[in-house]
N, C-alpha and C positions, 0 to 999 in steps of 0.2 A: 539685640545681645541682651541675652537673660543677665537678669540682673537678681534673682529669686534666692541668692544664697547671702543677699542681705538681709533679708528677713529671719526671723528667729519663729520659724515653723513648732516649734517645741511650747512656745509660751502660752498656746492657747490651751493647754491644759492646764497650766497650773494659773494664768491670770483671764483666761477664760477671752480671749482675743492675742489677734499677732501683733507683735513688735518686731522692730529693726533690731540689729543683733547687738544696739549697742543699748538698749533698753527702751527709745521713745517709741511712739506712736506709729506704727504701720501706715507709711508714705502713700498716699493712693497713686498709683502710676507705673508704679515700682514692678509687681508681680509681670508675667509673662501675659497673664490671664487679663490683669488690668490695659497691657496695652495692647490688646485686640480689642479689648470692651472700648475702648479711645482711639479705636482705627488707626494705632502707631507700630503696628504688627498685626501680618493677616493670619489666619488657621494653619492656614501650609507652614509660614513660619515659625507659629506656635508650636506645634507639632516635631519638626523637625531638629527647634534649638532650645528650646526648655529642657531644662534637665530635671524639674520638677512638676513634673506631672503626677497627680495621684493614680496610682493603679498601674501606672507603666511599666513595664519591666526594665528595669536598671534605673529607675526613676532615683533623686535624690530625696523625694519628697517621704517625710519618716510614716512609718508605716504605722507607728503608737496614732500617729494623730487622724490620718486617715481611717482607722478605726474607730476613733472618737467621733470622729464626722459623720460616719457608718450607722454607730452606734447610740451615741451620745456619753457611754460610758470609756474615762481615763483611767 
């Protein structure tokens, strides 16, 4: 199950790091990418389930954050 909505992806633009929606530090193992790395989700599941895949059409991952990650400019 995608839990990426629990992460405040925009926080990296203001604090320099990702945080949880409540402002606490990002928890490991929450994002789908973390779940793939921890063998809790397959790459196939990631591609079909995750709603926050950067640069994917229809992704909920913020374009501003992707631009920042690619250029270093917010």
